[in-house]
Structure formats: structure tokens, C-alpha cells
Biopython code that builds the backbone (N, CA, C, O; Angstrom):
import numpy as np
from Bio.PDB.StructureBuilder import StructureBuilder

atoms = [
    (1, "UNK", "N", (-3.728, 9.648, -14.025)),
    (1, "UNK", "CA", (-2.593, 9.948, -13.100)),
    (1, "UNK", "C", (-1.747, 11.060, -13.697)),
    (1, "UNK", "O", (-1.414, 10.991, -14.880)),
    (2, "UNK", "N", (-1.394, 12.055, -12.949)),
    (2, "UNK", "CA", (-0.604, 13.142, -13.546)),
    (2, "UNK", "C", (0.838, 12.726, -13.675)),
    (2, "UNK", "O", (1.262, 11.673, -13.197)),
    (3, "UNK", "N", (1.545, 13.558, -14.313)),
    (3, "UNK", "CA", (3.040, 13.294, -14.706)),
    (3, "UNK", "C", (3.808, 13.129, -13.387)),
    (3, "UNK", "O", (4.610, 12.201, -13.287)),
    (4, "UNK", "N", (3.605, 13.984, -12.367)),
    (4, "UNK", "CA", (4.413, 13.914, -11.128)),
    (4, "UNK", "C", (4.161, 12.578, -10.391)),
    (4, "UNK", "O", (5.101, 11.899, -9.979)),
    (5, "UNK", "N", (2.882, 12.224, -10.238)),
    (5, "UNK", "CA", (2.514, 10.994, -9.542)),
    (5, "UNK", "C", (3.088, 9.756, -10.291)),
    (5, "UNK", "O", (3.596, 8.808, -9.691)),
    (6, "UNK", "N", (2.974, 9.829, -11.627)),
    (6, "UNK", "CA", (3.520, 8.773, -12.434)),
    (6, "UNK", "C", (5.009, 8.631, -12.276)),
    (6, "UNK", "O", (5.517, 7.513, -12.192)),
    (7, "UNK", "N", (5.719, 9.731, -12.233)),
    (7, "UNK", "CA", (7.193, 9.599, -12.104)),
    (7, "UNK", "C", (7.556, 9.090, -10.715)),
    (7, "UNK", "O", (8.543, 8.366, -10.588)),
    (8, "UNK", "N", (6.816, 9.429, -9.676)),
    (8, "UNK", "CA", (7.099, 8.856, -8.378)),
    (8, "UNK", "C", (6.863, 7.389, -8.323)),
    (8, "UNK", "O", (7.632, 6.634, -7.728)),
    (9, "UNK", "N", (5.735, 6.966, -8.984)),
    (9, "UNK", "CA", (5.458, 5.533, -9.017)),
    (9, "UNK", "C", (6.567, 4.811, -9.781)),
    (9, "UNK", "O", (7.077, 3.801, -9.297)),
    (10, "UNK", "N", (6.944, 5.291, -10.937)),
    (10, "UNK", "CA", (7.948, 4.657, -11.750)),
    (10, "UNK", "C", (9.287, 4.635, -10.977)),
    (10, "UNK", "O", (10.014, 3.644, -11.043)),
    (11, "UNK", "N", (9.610, 5.695, -10.262)),
    (11, "UNK", "CA", (10.826, 5.708, -9.494)),
    (11, "UNK", "C", (10.861, 4.645, -8.415)),
    (11, "UNK", "O", (11.845, 3.919, -8.274)),
    (12, "UNK", "N", (9.756, 4.557, -7.639)),
    (12, "UNK", "CA", (9.689, 3.566, -6.560)),
    (12, "UNK", "C", (9.727, 2.121, -7.086)),
    (12, "UNK", "O", (10.374, 1.248, -6.508)),
    (13, "UNK", "N", (9.012, 1.899, -8.200)),
    (13, "UNK", "CA", (9.039, 0.548, -8.762)),
    (13, "UNK", "C", (10.378, 0.178, -9.325)),
    (13, "UNK", "O", (10.833, -0.957, -9.183)),
    (14, "UNK", "N", (11.005, 1.121, -9.956)),
    (14, "UNK", "CA", (12.383, 0.863, -10.572)),
    (14, "UNK", "C", (13.430, 0.612, -9.494)),
    (14, "UNK", "O", (14.349, -0.180, -9.702)),
    (15, "UNK", "N", (13.303, 1.290, -8.316)),
    (15, "UNK", "CA", (14.323, 1.169, -7.273)),
    (15, "UNK", "C", (14.080, -0.007, -6.393)),
    (15, "UNK", "O", (15.039, -0.558, -5.852)),
    (16, "UNK", "N", (12.855, -0.430, -6.213)),
    (16, "UNK", "CA", (12.556, -1.530, -5.268)),
    (16, "UNK", "C", (12.245, -2.819, -5.925)),
    (16, "UNK", "O", (12.515, -3.871, -5.344)),
    (17, "UNK", "N", (11.685, -2.811, -7.122)),
    (17, "UNK", "CA", (11.243, -4.014, -7.836)),
    (17, "UNK", "C", (11.990, -4.093, -9.159)),
    (17, "UNK", "O", (11.346, -4.128, -10.208)),
    (18, "UNK", "N", (13.331, -4.123, -9.157)),
    (18, "UNK", "CA", (14.126, -4.057, -10.289)),
    (18, "UNK", "C", (13.724, -5.176, -11.345)),
    (18, "UNK", "O", (13.646, -4.914, -12.546)),
    (19, "UNK", "N", (13.487, -6.381, -10.848)),
    (19, "UNK", "CA", (13.147, -7.466, -11.756)),
    (19, "UNK", "C", (11.737, -7.270, -12.385)),
    (19, "UNK", "O", (11.488, -7.683, -13.518)),
    (20, "UNK", "N", (10.853, -6.644, -11.635)),
    (20, "UNK", "CA", (9.504, -6.323, -12.150)),
    (20, "UNK", "C", (9.514, -5.160, -13.119)),
    (20, "UNK", "O", (8.793, -5.166, -14.116)),
    (21, "UNK", "N", (10.331, -4.163, -12.825)),
    (21, "UNK", "CA", (10.268, -2.922, -13.642)),
    (21, "UNK", "C", (10.857, -3.188, -15.049)),
    (21, "UNK", "O", (10.443, -2.548, -16.016)),
    (22, "UNK", "N", (11.796, -4.106, -15.163)),
    (22, "UNK", "CA", (12.439, -4.344, -16.468)),
    (22, "UNK", "C", (11.412, -4.639, -17.530)),
    (22, "UNK", "O", (11.536, -4.151, -18.653)),
    (23, "UNK", "N", (10.405, -5.421, -17.213)),
    (23, "UNK", "CA", (9.412, -5.792, -18.166)),
    (23, "UNK", "C", (8.023, -5.728, -17.486)),
    (23, "UNK", "O", (7.378, -6.751, -17.254)),
    (24, "UNK", "N", (7.597, -4.509, -17.183)),
    (24, "UNK", "CA", (6.299, -4.370, -16.519)),
    (24, "UNK", "C", (5.187, -4.801, -17.410)),
    (24, "UNK", "O", (4.998, -4.301, -18.519)),
    (25, "UNK", "N", (4.413, -5.805, -16.859)),
    (25, "UNK", "CA", (3.210, -6.243, -17.489)),
    (25, "UNK", "C", (2.165, -6.437, -16.348)),
    (25, "UNK", "O", (2.191, -7.408, -15.592)),
    (26, "UNK", "N", (1.266, -5.462, -16.285)),
    (26, "UNK", "CA", (0.266, -5.548, -15.223)),
    (26, "UNK", "C", (-0.680, -6.692, -15.294)),
    (26, "UNK", "O", (-1.371, -6.968, -14.313)),
    (27, "UNK", "N", (-0.754, -7.393, -16.428)),
    (27, "UNK", "CA", (-1.551, -8.572, -16.557)),
    (27, "UNK", "C", (-0.926, -9.786, -15.816)),
    (27, "UNK", "O", (-1.609, -10.771, -15.536)),
    (28, "UNK", "N", (0.345, -9.691, -15.517)),
    (28, "UNK", "CA", (1.054, -10.767, -14.850)),
    (28, "UNK", "C", (0.728, -10.702, -13.373)),
    (28, "UNK", "O", (1.071, -9.714, -12.724)),
    (29, "UNK", "N", (0.070, -11.725, -12.804)),
    (29, "UNK", "CA", (-0.353, -11.691, -11.427)),
    (29, "UNK", "C", (0.813, -11.485, -10.401)),
    (29, "UNK", "O", (0.653, -10.804, -9.388)),
    (30, "UNK", "N", (1.928, -12.071, -10.693)),
    (30, "UNK", "CA", (3.155, -11.924, -9.812)),
    (30, "UNK", "C", (3.558, -10.478, -9.757)),
    (30, "UNK", "O", (3.771, -9.944, -8.669)),
    (31, "UNK", "N", (3.674, -9.810, -10.915)),
    (31, "UNK", "CA", (4.071, -8.381, -10.947)),
    (31, "UNK", "C", (2.994, -7.515, -10.285)),
    (31, "UNK", "O", (3.317, -6.572, -9.562)),
    (32, "UNK", "N", (1.751, -7.822, -10.520)),
    (32, "UNK", "CA", (0.692, -7.040, -9.939)),
    (32, "UNK", "C", (0.712, -7.203, -8.349)),
    (32, "UNK", "O", (0.439, -6.262, -7.604)),
    (33, "UNK", "N", (1.039, -8.408, -7.918)),
    (33, "UNK", "CA", (1.148, -8.624, -6.467)),
    (33, "UNK", "C", (2.297, -7.830, -5.843)),
    (33, "UNK", "O", (2.170, -7.249, -4.765)),
    (34, "UNK", "N", (3.409, -7.827, -6.555)),
    (34, "UNK", "CA", (4.577, -7.108, -6.032)),
    (34, "UNK", "C", (4.304, -5.632, -5.963)),
    (34, "UNK", "O", (4.650, -4.987, -4.972)),
    (35, "UNK", "N", (3.672, -5.059, -7.021)),
    (35, "UNK", "CA", (3.354, -3.621, -7.061)),
    (35, "UNK", "C", (2.326, -3.309, -5.977)),
    (35, "UNK", "O", (2.386, -2.242, -5.364)),
    (36, "UNK", "N", (1.396, -4.209, -5.732)),
    (36, "UNK", "CA", (0.390, -3.967, -4.671)),
    (36, "UNK", "C", (1.001, -3.932, -3.262)),
    (36, "UNK", "O", (0.616, -3.131, -2.410)),
    (37, "UNK", "N", (2.032, -4.891, -3.043)),
    (37, "UNK", "CA", (2.692, -4.905, -1.785)),
    (37, "UNK", "C", (3.471, -3.616, -1.594)),
    (37, "UNK", "O", (3.488, -3.058, -0.497)),
    (38, "UNK", "N", (4.121, -3.135, -2.657)),
    (38, "UNK", "CA", (4.899, -1.951, -2.594)),
    (38, "UNK", "C", (3.977, -0.756, -2.234)),
    (38, "UNK", "O", (4.308, 0.049, -1.364)),
    (39, "UNK", "N", (2.845, -0.662, -2.903)),
    (39, "UNK", "CA", (1.883, 0.416, -2.636)),
    (39, "UNK", "C", (1.386, 0.350, -1.204)),
    (39, "UNK", "O", (1.248, 1.379, -0.543)),
    (40, "UNK", "N", (1.125, -0.826, -0.734)),
    (40, "UNK", "CA", (0.531, -0.965, 0.638)),
    (40, "UNK", "C", (1.608, -0.582, 1.673)),
    (40, "UNK", "O", (1.304, 0.113, 2.642)),
    (41, "UNK", "N", (2.826, -1.016, 1.482)),
    (41, "UNK", "CA", (3.915, -0.604, 2.442)),
    (41, "UNK", "C", (4.242, 0.852, 2.389)),
    (41, "UNK", "O", (4.476, 1.463, 3.432)),
    (42, "UNK", "N", (4.269, 1.428, 1.233)),
    (42, "UNK", "CA", (4.507, 2.913, 1.124)),
    (42, "UNK", "C", (3.330, 3.636, 1.820)),
    (42, "UNK", "O", (3.538, 4.625, 2.523)),
    (43, "UNK", "N", (2.104, 3.138, 1.621)),
    (43, "UNK", "CA", (0.949, 3.777, 2.304)),
    (43, "UNK", "C", (1.025, 3.584, 3.824)),
    (43, "UNK", "O", (0.688, 4.499, 4.576)),
    (44, "UNK", "N", (1.446, 2.449, 4.266)),
    (44, "UNK", "CA", (1.580, 2.213, 5.726)),
    (44, "UNK", "C", (2.587, 3.160, 6.347)),
    (44, "UNK", "O", (2.320, 3.807, 7.360)),
    (45, "UNK", "N", (3.750, 3.228, 5.719)),
    (45, "UNK", "CA", (4.798, 4.053, 6.237)),
    (45, "UNK", "C", (4.427, 5.568, 6.196)),
    (45, "UNK", "O", (4.662, 6.328, 7.135)),
    (46, "UNK", "N", (3.848, 5.931, 5.070)),
    (46, "UNK", "CA", (3.433, 7.371, 4.926)),
    (46, "UNK", "C", (2.380, 7.743, 5.938)),
    (46, "UNK", "O", (2.435, 8.828, 6.518)),
    (47, "UNK", "N", (1.405, 6.850, 6.166)),
    (47, "UNK", "CA", (0.325, 7.184, 7.069)),
    (47, "UNK", "C", (0.790, 7.179, 8.493)),
    (47, "UNK", "O", (0.292, 7.973, 9.291)),
    (48, "UNK", "N", (1.741, 6.305, 8.864)),
    (48, "UNK", "CA", (2.275, 6.325, 10.217)),
    (48, "UNK", "C", (3.056, 7.592, 10.416)),
    (48, "UNK", "O", (2.871, 8.237, 11.448)),
    (49, "UNK", "N", (3.913, 8.000, 9.512)),
    (49, "UNK", "CA", (4.676, 9.227, 9.666)),
    (49, "UNK", "C", (3.718, 10.438, 9.783)),
    (49, "UNK", "O", (3.877, 11.292, 10.655)),
    (50, "UNK", "N", (2.768, 10.478, 8.917)),
    (50, "UNK", "CA", (1.778, 11.605, 8.890)),
    (50, "UNK", "C", (1.013, 11.616, 10.184)),
    (50, "UNK", "O", (0.790, 12.684, 10.756)),
    (51, "UNK", "N", (0.603, 10.459, 10.668)),
    (51, "UNK", "CA", (-0.152, 10.448, 11.932)),
    (51, "UNK", "C", (0.697, 10.961, 13.113)),
    (51, "UNK", "O", (0.221, 11.693, 13.981)),
    (52, "UNK", "N", (1.985, 10.541, 13.102)),
    (52, "UNK", "CA", (2.890, 11.030, 14.207)),
    (52, "UNK", "C", (3.010, 12.527, 14.141)),
    (52, "UNK", "O", (2.902, 13.193, 15.171)),
    (53, "UNK", "N", (3.232, 13.088, 12.956)),
    (53, "UNK", "CA", (3.401, 14.549, 12.795)),
    (53, "UNK", "C", (2.103, 15.230, 13.261)),
    (53, "UNK", "O", (2.156, 16.182, 14.039)),
    (54, "UNK", "N", (0.990, 14.771, 12.812)),
    (54, "UNK", "CA", (-0.287, 15.414, 13.194)),
    (54, "UNK", "C", (-0.525, 15.325, 14.693)),
    (54, "UNK", "O", (-0.975, 16.287, 15.315)),
    (55, "UNK", "N", (-0.222, 14.171, 15.270)),
    (55, "UNK", "CA", (-0.374, 13.999, 16.748)),
    (55, "UNK", "C", (0.485, 14.957, 17.510)),
    (55, "UNK", "O", (0.027, 15.614, 18.445)),
    (56, "UNK", "N", (1.759, 15.040, 17.105)),
    (56, "UNK", "CA", (2.710, 15.939, 17.824)),
    (56, "UNK", "C", (2.217, 17.364, 17.680)),
    (56, "UNK", "O", (2.178, 18.109, 18.660)),
    (57, "UNK", "N", (1.846, 17.748, 16.488)),
    (57, "UNK", "CA", (1.392, 19.129, 16.260)),
    (57, "UNK", "C", (0.079, 19.425, 17.021)),
    (57, "UNK", "O", (-0.150, 20.529, 17.515)),
    (58, "UNK", "N", (-0.739, 18.412, 17.085)),
    (58, "UNK", "CA", (-2.008, 18.508, 17.858)),
    (58, "UNK", "C", (-1.753, 18.734, 19.349)),
    (58, "UNK", "O", (-2.438, 19.522, 20.002)),
    (59, "UNK", "N", (-0.778, 18.044, 19.852)),
    (59, "UNK", "CA", (-0.389, 18.216, 21.310)),
    (59, "UNK", "C", (0.212, 19.615, 21.505)),
    (59, "UNK", "O", (-0.124, 20.337, 22.443)),
    (60, "UNK", "N", (1.117, 19.967, 20.575)),
    (60, "UNK", "CA", (1.805, 21.272, 20.752)),
    (60, "UNK", "C", (0.852, 22.495, 20.640)),
    (60, "UNK", "O", (1.030, 23.477, 21.361)),
    (61, "UNK", "N", (-0.100, 22.440, 19.788)),
    (61, "UNK", "CA", (-1.017, 23.604, 19.576)),
    (61, "UNK", "C", (-2.353, 23.334, 20.410)),
    (61, "UNK", "O", (-3.259, 24.168, 20.426)),
    (62, "UNK", "N", (-2.423, 22.178, 21.071)),
    (62, "UNK", "CA", (-3.615, 21.876, 21.912)),
    (62, "UNK", "C", (-4.846, 21.839, 21.089)),
    (62, "UNK", "O", (-5.855, 22.464, 21.414)),
    (63, "UNK", "N", (-4.764, 21.084, 19.988)),
    (63, "UNK", "CA", (-5.931, 20.933, 19.024)),
    (63, "UNK", "C", (-6.473, 19.565, 19.046)),
    (63, "UNK", "O", (-5.822, 18.627, 18.587)),
    (64, "UNK", "N", (-7.681, 19.412, 19.581)),
    (64, "UNK", "CA", (-8.351, 18.130, 19.643)),
    (64, "UNK", "C", (-8.657, 17.579, 18.243)),
    (64, "UNK", "O", (-8.576, 16.376, 17.994)),
    (65, "UNK", "N", (-9.003, 18.484, 17.361)),
    (65, "UNK", "CA", (-9.342, 18.072, 16.007)),
    (65, "UNK", "C", (-8.128, 17.565, 15.280)),
    (65, "UNK", "O", (-8.262, 16.600, 14.527)),
    (66, "UNK", "N", (-6.962, 18.130, 15.440)),
    (66, "UNK", "CA", (-5.744, 17.586, 14.821)),
    (66, "UNK", "C", (-5.352, 16.328, 15.441)),
    (66, "UNK", "O", (-4.829, 15.476, 14.723)),
    (67, "UNK", "N", (-5.539, 16.092, 16.707)),
    (67, "UNK", "CA", (-5.270, 14.817, 17.324)),
    (67, "UNK", "C", (-6.188, 13.752, 16.813)),
    (67, "UNK", "O", (-5.760, 12.624, 16.567)),
    (68, "UNK", "N", (-7.515, 14.105, 16.637)),
    (68, "UNK", "CA", (-8.492, 13.202, 16.070)),
    (68, "UNK", "C", (-8.152, 12.824, 14.680)),
    (68, "UNK", "O", (-8.294, 11.666, 14.285)),
    (69, "UNK", "N", (-7.683, 13.828, 13.896)),
    (69, "UNK", "CA", (-7.302, 13.529, 12.478)),
    (69, "UNK", "C", (-6.044, 12.585, 12.526)),
    (69, "UNK", "O", (-5.924, 11.720, 11.659)),
    (70, "UNK", "N", (-5.186, 12.716, 13.433)),
    (70, "UNK", "CA", (-3.996, 11.831, 13.550)),
    (70, "UNK", "C", (-4.488, 10.388, 13.818)),
    (70, "UNK", "O", (-3.930, 9.433, 13.278)),
    (71, "UNK", "N", (-5.467, 10.248, 14.600)),
    (71, "UNK", "CA", (-6.042, 8.864, 14.873)),
    (71, "UNK", "C", (-6.663, 8.377, 13.586)),
    (71, "UNK", "O", (-6.484, 7.212, 13.231)),
    (72, "UNK", "N", (-7.370, 9.202, 12.888)),
    (72, "UNK", "CA", (-8.049, 8.783, 11.644)),
    (72, "UNK", "C", (-6.964, 8.350, 10.597)),
    (72, "UNK", "O", (-7.081, 7.326, 9.924)),
    (73, "UNK", "N", (-5.933, 9.185, 10.515)),
    (73, "UNK", "CA", (-4.814, 8.841, 9.537)),
    (73, "UNK", "C", (-4.140, 7.472, 9.961)),
    (73, "UNK", "O", (-3.777, 6.652, 9.118)),
    (74, "UNK", "N", (-4.005, 7.293, 11.234)),
    (74, "UNK", "CA", (-3.402, 6.025, 11.677)),
    (74, "UNK", "C", (-4.330, 4.871, 11.361)),
    (74, "UNK", "O", (-3.839, 3.777, 11.085)),
    (75, "UNK", "N", (-5.643, 5.047, 11.384)),
    (75, "UNK", "CA", (-6.554, 4.012, 11.107)),
    (75, "UNK", "C", (-6.559, 3.568, 9.639)),
    (75, "UNK", "O", (-6.992, 2.471, 9.287)),
    (76, "UNK", "N", (-6.029, 4.524, 8.767)),
    (76, "UNK", "CA", (-5.886, 4.205, 7.341)),
    (76, "UNK", "C", (-4.874, 3.091, 7.075)),
    (76, "UNK", "O", (-4.876, 2.469, 6.013)),
    (77, "UNK", "N", (-3.994, 2.849, 8.085)),
    (77, "UNK", "CA", (-3.056, 1.686, 7.979)),
    (77, "UNK", "C", (-3.778, 0.401, 7.841)),
    (77, "UNK", "O", (-3.299, -0.498, 7.151)),
    (78, "UNK", "N", (-4.920, 0.268, 8.472)),
    (78, "UNK", "CA", (-5.752, -0.940, 8.401)),
    (78, "UNK", "C", (-6.150, -1.266, 6.939)),
    (78, "UNK", "O", (-6.178, -2.430, 6.540)),
    (79, "UNK", "N", (-6.450, -0.233, 6.170)),
    (79, "UNK", "CA", (-6.855, -0.444, 4.762)),
    (79, "UNK", "C", (-5.721, -1.015, 4.008)),
    (79, "UNK", "O", (-5.907, -1.910, 3.184)),
    (80, "UNK", "N", (-4.516, -0.515, 4.269)),
    (80, "UNK", "CA", (-3.364, -1.070, 3.553)),
    (80, "UNK", "C", (-3.046, -2.502, 3.986)),
    (80, "UNK", "O", (-2.573, -3.309, 3.186)),
    (81, "UNK", "N", (-3.308, -2.810, 5.258)),
    (81, "UNK", "CA", (-3.131, -4.223, 5.723)),
    (81, "UNK", "C", (-4.109, -5.131, 5.035)),
    (81, "UNK", "O", (-3.775, -6.268, 4.704)),
    (82, "UNK", "N", (-5.339, -4.639, 4.807)),
    (82, "UNK", "CA", (-6.339, -5.446, 4.081)),
    (82, "UNK", "C", (-5.818, -5.733, 2.641)),
    (82, "UNK", "O", (-5.992, -6.839, 2.129)),
    (83, "UNK", "N", (-5.224, -4.797, 2.043)),
    (83, "UNK", "CA", (-4.649, -4.989, 0.692)),
    (83, "UNK", "C", (-3.607, -6.090, 0.750)),
    (83, "UNK", "O", (-3.655, -7.016, -0.060)),
    (84, "UNK", "N", (-2.702, -6.021, 1.650)),
    (84, "UNK", "CA", (-1.670, -7.041, 1.785)),
    (84, "UNK", "C", (-2.247, -8.436, 2.047)),
    (84, "UNK", "O", (-1.825, -9.419, 1.439)),
    (85, "UNK", "N", (-3.180, -8.500, 2.925)),
    (85, "UNK", "CA", (-3.880, -9.750, 3.254)),
    (85, "UNK", "C", (-4.598, -10.304, 2.028)),
    (85, "UNK", "O", (-4.503, -11.480, 1.677)),
    (86, "UNK", "N", (-5.314, -9.390, 1.408)),
    (86, "UNK", "CA", (-6.084, -9.849, 0.187)),
    (86, "UNK", "C", (-5.200, -10.407, -0.910)),
    (86, "UNK", "O", (-5.532, -11.428, -1.512)),
    (87, "UNK", "N", (-4.087, -9.758, -1.178)),
    (87, "UNK", "CA", (-3.189, -10.259, -2.178)),
    (87, "UNK", "C", (-2.523, -11.583, -1.753)),
    (87, "UNK", "O", (-2.296, -12.468, -2.578)),
    (88, "UNK", "N", (-2.220, -11.696, -0.466)),
    (88, "UNK", "CA", (-1.701, -12.973, 0.026)),
    (88, "UNK", "C", (-2.691, -14.127, -0.184)),
    (88, "UNK", "O", (-2.303, -15.215, -0.608)),
    (89, "UNK", "N", (-3.972, -13.879, 0.117)),
    (89, "UNK", "CA", (-4.929, -14.881, -0.002)),
    (89, "UNK", "C", (-5.217, -15.200, -1.491)),
    (89, "UNK", "O", (-5.490, -16.348, -1.840)),
    (90, "UNK", "N", (-5.153, -14.188, -2.342)),
    (90, "UNK", "CA", (-5.389, -14.403, -3.767)),
    (90, "UNK", "C", (-4.234, -15.188, -4.402)),
    (90, "UNK", "O", (-4.413, -15.831, -5.436)),
    (91, "UNK", "N", (-3.056, -15.135, -3.783)),
    (91, "UNK", "CA", (-1.944, -15.838, -4.284)),
    (91, "UNK", "C", (-1.839, -17.306, -3.921)),
    (91, "UNK", "O", (-0.954, -18.012, -4.403)),
    (92, "UNK", "N", (-2.780, -17.779, -3.036)),
    (92, "UNK", "CA", (-2.825, -19.186, -2.684)),
    (92, "UNK", "C", (-3.069, -20.057, -3.875)),
    (92, "UNK", "O", (-3.840, -19.698, -4.766)),
    (93, "UNK", "N", (-2.419, -21.210, -3.909)),
    (93, "UNK", "CA", (-2.594, -22.097, -5.077)),
    (93, "UNK", "C", (-4.033, -22.648, -5.135)),
    (93, "UNK", "O", (-4.797, -22.561, -4.174)),
    (94, "UNK", "N", (-4.356, -23.206, -6.281)),
    (94, "UNK", "CA", (-5.632, -23.820, -6.485)),
    (94, "UNK", "C", (-5.827, -25.022, -5.524)),
    (94, "UNK", "O", (-4.866, -25.712, -5.183)),
    (95, "UNK", "N", (-7.053, -25.251, -5.107)),
    (95, "UNK", "CA", (-7.376, -26.374, -4.266)),
    (95, "UNK", "C", (-8.687, -26.933, -4.689)),
    (95, "UNK", "O", (-9.233, -26.505, -5.706)),
    (96, "UNK", "N", (-9.238, -27.900, -3.933)),
    (96, "UNK", "CA", (-10.508, -28.593, -4.339)),
    (96, "UNK", "C", (-11.695, -27.550, -4.363)),
    (96, "UNK", "O", (-12.557, -27.637, -5.238)),
    (97, "UNK", "N", (-11.734, -26.637, -3.470)),
    (97, "UNK", "CA", (-12.825, -25.666, -3.471)),
    (97, "UNK", "C", (-12.579, -24.468, -4.426)),
    (97, "UNK", "O", (-13.508, -23.731, -4.754)),
    (98, "UNK", "N", (-11.336, -24.292, -4.857)),
    (98, "UNK", "CA", (-11.040, -23.213, -5.739)),
    (98, "UNK", "C", (-10.166, -23.697, -6.874)),
    (98, "UNK", "O", (-8.965, -23.428, -6.900)),
    (99, "UNK", "N", (-10.776, -24.423, -7.829)),
    (99, "UNK", "CA", (-10.011, -25.110, -8.894)),
    (99, "UNK", "C", (-9.262, -24.130, -9.807)),
    (99, "UNK", "O", (-8.294, -24.527, -10.455)),
    (100, "UNK", "N", (-9.689, -22.852, -9.873)),
    (100, "UNK", "CA", (-8.965, -21.860, -10.711)),
    (100, "UNK", "C", (-8.025, -20.975, -9.906)),
    (100, "UNK", "O", (-7.514, -19.977, -10.416)),
    (101, "UNK", "N", (-7.792, -21.349, -8.622)),
    (101, "UNK", "CA", (-7.030, -20.543, -7.731)),
    (101, "UNK", "C", (-7.874, -19.554, -6.903)),
    (101, "UNK", "O", (-9.042, -19.320, -7.214)),
    (102, "UNK", "N", (-7.297, -19.001, -5.893)),
    (102, "UNK", "CA", (-8.032, -18.084, -4.985)),
    (102, "UNK", "C", (-8.166, -16.770, -5.564)),
    (102, "UNK", "O", (-8.980, -15.984, -5.078)),
    (103, "UNK", "N", (-7.407, -16.431, -6.611)),
    (103, "UNK", "CA", (-7.431, -15.060, -7.200)),
    (103, "UNK", "C", (-8.631, -14.857, -8.076)),
    (103, "UNK", "O", (-8.914, -13.715, -8.439)),
    (104, "UNK", "N", (-9.338, -15.863, -8.433)),
    (104, "UNK", "CA", (-10.470, -15.705, -9.382)),
    (104, "UNK", "C", (-11.791, -15.608, -8.599)),
    (104, "UNK", "O", (-12.857, -15.473, -9.201)),
]
sb = StructureBuilder()
sb.init_structure("model")
sb.init_model(0)
sb.init_chain("A")
sb.init_seg("    ")
for serial, (resi, resn, name, xyz) in enumerate(atoms, 1):
    if name == "N":
        sb.init_residue(resn, " ", resi, " ")
    sb.init_atom(name, np.array(xyz, "f"), 0.0, 1.0, " ", f" {name:<3s}", serial, name[0])
structure = sb.get_structure()
């Protein structure tokens, strides 16, 4: 990860997950889950904004390929939703079929 990307990540984590950022330990499942949720929501918002911009520009310049790319960018939101669902399922407590928890 380059310095710029790292600084953006650090900034977002420090501003949104104050309790997590104070003592970041990626081995801690709770902190890892919070950071994954943050990443997923930033990705969702970014992809929606980017898709809207591409769609509007595609309409304005009458470009089918730009409109198609807007649809493709909007579909990337599904990937981020899978991340959120996956971490929610992994956070479920242990049960009879999963004695070590769902995260294992």
C-alpha cells in the first residue's frame, strides 16, 4: 500500500472508528469486522457516486459504452454487500454445528 492510500485509510479509521483506531490490532475479530464494514460502506458510497457521474456523462455525450460502464460500476456495490453479509455471518456466536463460531 502506498503512502497516500495508507494515509487515507488511517484518516478514515481515525475519524469513524475512534475506539478501534486508538489500539489497532488486526488480529482482534471485532476491530477487523469494524474496519471491513467501513471499507464496504466507503466502497458502496464511492461506487454509487461514480456510477451516477458516469451515467450522467454517458447520457450527455451519448456514449453507450460509458452508460454500460456506469452499470458495471453500480454492480460492484453487490461485492461490497457480500463483504458486509459475510462479516455479519462470521460474527454469529458458536452453536451446535459451529462449536468454534461461524468465523472459523
